[in-house]
N, C-alpha and C positions, 0 to 999 in steps of 0.2 A: 673820859670817854666811857660810855656805857658798855657793859659786857656784851659781847656778841657771840659767845660760845654756843648759844642755843640755835644759831643759824644752821648748823649741821643737821639738826633734827627737824627742820622746818619742812612742811609739806611742799613748799615751793622750791626747795633746793634742787638745782639741776634743770629747772623749767625756764622757759623764755622770760627774762626779766621785764620785757615790754608789756607782758600781761598785767603787771602790778603798777604800771605807769601809763594808764590811759590818759587821753587828753581830758582836761578838766571839763566836766559835764557829760562825758561819754559814759552812758549807763551800761551799755552792753559789755564793754571791756571790764568795767568796774564790777559788774555782776559776776562775770566769769572768775575774776580774781577772788571775790568773796566766797564763791563756792569752794575753792581750794582752801581758803583760810578757815572756813567753817569746820573742816575736818582736821585741822592742824593741831598737833599736840603742844605746840609752843606759841600759840597765837597771843596769849597774855604777855609773854616775854617780848614778842615782836611789837606789840602795841606799846609796852613800857619803853622799849628801845626808841621807837619813833617819837614818843612824847618827850623823852629825855633829850633827844637830839633836835627837837622842834622841827621834825622832818616836814618840809613844805610840799612834798610831791608824793604821789602814788598811794596805793592801798597798803596799809600796814596793820597787822593784827585784825584784819577784817573790817577796818574802818577807812573811809575815804578822807581826803584832806578836809572837806567841809564837815564831816562827822567828827574828826579830831578837833577841829576848831570849835565846834559846839561843845564838845566834852571839856575842853580847857578854857573856853571863853576867850581864846586868843586867835588872831589871824596870823598866818605865816606868809612870808613873801621872800622872793630871791632878789637881792640887791647886789650889784657888782660881783656876782659869782659867789657871794657869801650867803649863808642861811641865817636870817635874822628874824626875830619875832617882830610883828607889826601889830598895830591896832587899827 
């Protein structure tokens, strides 16, 4: 499991987690999350954490699901409650 100690220093700590999980394709919620991420001192750690976990939901490290998919060349999906890489 990737190290999550950076989370205490995240700009999003203590904020409504729903902001970072807009419905897929919802650009307004996504944009609001990215504004917070832009000023976050641990956004790189956040992104690395999401990539290591193959996080299929939400904005992490300032990137949406589709942006992370482009970065890694991998699509993510949820199957039977488990997070699995998909192609």
